[in-house]
N, C-alpha and C positions, 0 to 999 in steps of 0.2 A: 253957495249952498246955504239954505236956510236951516234954522233950528228945527229939529224933529222932536215932537212931544210924544214920548213913549212911557208907558208905566213900567214900574219895576218888574211886574209879571210878564209884560210883553218882551222886555229886554232879556229876562231869564229864559223865556221860551226860545228866543233867537240864539242866545248864548249856549244853551244846553243841547242844541242840535248837533254840536260837535261831540263825538264820543269821548275824547279826552276831557272836555269840560264836564260831561256827564259823570265820568269816572271820579273827577275831583269833588263831586258832590256840591256843586256851586249853588248858592242861593243869593239872588240879588236883593239886598236889603233896602237900597234906595238908589235913585237915579235922578239927577237934576241937570241944570245947565252947565255942561262941561265937567260933571263929576259923577262918580259912582262909588258905591260901597257894596262889597260882596263878601259872603261868608263861605269858607271852604270847610267841609266836614272832614275832620282828621281821619286818616286810615292807617292801619298798621303797616301797609305796604310802603308808606312814605319813609319809614325808619331806615337810616343808613348805618347806625351803630346800635346793635341790639342791647348792648350793655347800658348805654346812656339814653337810648330811645329818642334821639333827636332826629328831626325831619331833614331829609336830603335837601341840599341847596338848590338842586334843579327844580324841586317843587316850589321853593320860594321864588326862584327866578321866573318860573312859569306864571305864578300869581302876579308878580310885578308886571310882567309883559301883558298879561291878559287884562288886568285892571287898568293899566295905562291906556291900552288899546281901546277898551270898551268905555273909557271915560269920554271918548270921542263920539259915542253913539248918539248923544243929544244933538250933534251937529251933522252926522252922516246917516243915522238910522241903521248902521251896520258896523260890524267889525272891519278893521282895515289892516293891510299888510304892514308888518314891522320892517323898518329899514335899518335901524340901529338901536341897540339896547345896552344900557349900563346898569349893573346891579351891585349894590353894596350890602354886605352882610354885617349885622350889628350884634346879634346874639343867637344862640341856638334856639330853635323852635321845638319845644318839648310837646308831648302828646296833648292834644286839645285842638278844637276848631281854631281856624285862623281867620282874621278879618283883614281884608285888603281894600284900601281906599285909593282911588285914582282921581286926578284932576287934570284938565287941559291947561297947559301953560301958554301955548300959542297955536291958534288954528289958522291954517292957510289953505289956499285952493289946491295946492299940490302936495305940500308936506305940513305936518303938524307935530307938535311936541307935547307930551304928557308925562306926568310923574306919578309915582305910586309908592305906597307904604304898606307893609304887611306887619300886623300885630298878632301876638299870641293871645291865649285865652285870658291872660291877666292884663292885657293892654300894653305890654312892653313891645317896643319896636324891634323886629327881628331882621327885616330887610327893607331896603328902599331902592328906588332907581328911577331912571328917566329913559324914555324911548322916543324915537323919531318914527313917524308913521306916514304912509302914502295915503293922502286923503283926496287924491284926484278922483274925479267921477269914474265909475267903472265903464269899460268899453261897451258899446252897444252890442246886443246879442247878434251872433252870426246868423245870417239867413241862408 
């Protein structure tokens, strides 16, 4: 597979076709060779504890997965299926937009590895992780 040159806007249009991604309020800030940076607009529905107002870990895990996945877009031109995912939580994410950064660690013809970090509005690391993704070419369309 050769590298695919897409702008941040083109990647955002592809990414936001998914209703869940649209609901997360994602904005692609930058996309480069094997890397991506995305902002997620904070929502009250993310809160797991109304007294402390911190964001549910599932939202952080979703951001780790999607930004690690979409870091591969410069190589594949598309999102790819997740095979395995590990997420580590470092601190509570309190109200405010989140910034997720992903980068490709190893790109392969069948499987690839990417890692991601999610930061709060103050730049503190809230979660990080690594995923394995299927980067095999999609099957040809059925006739």
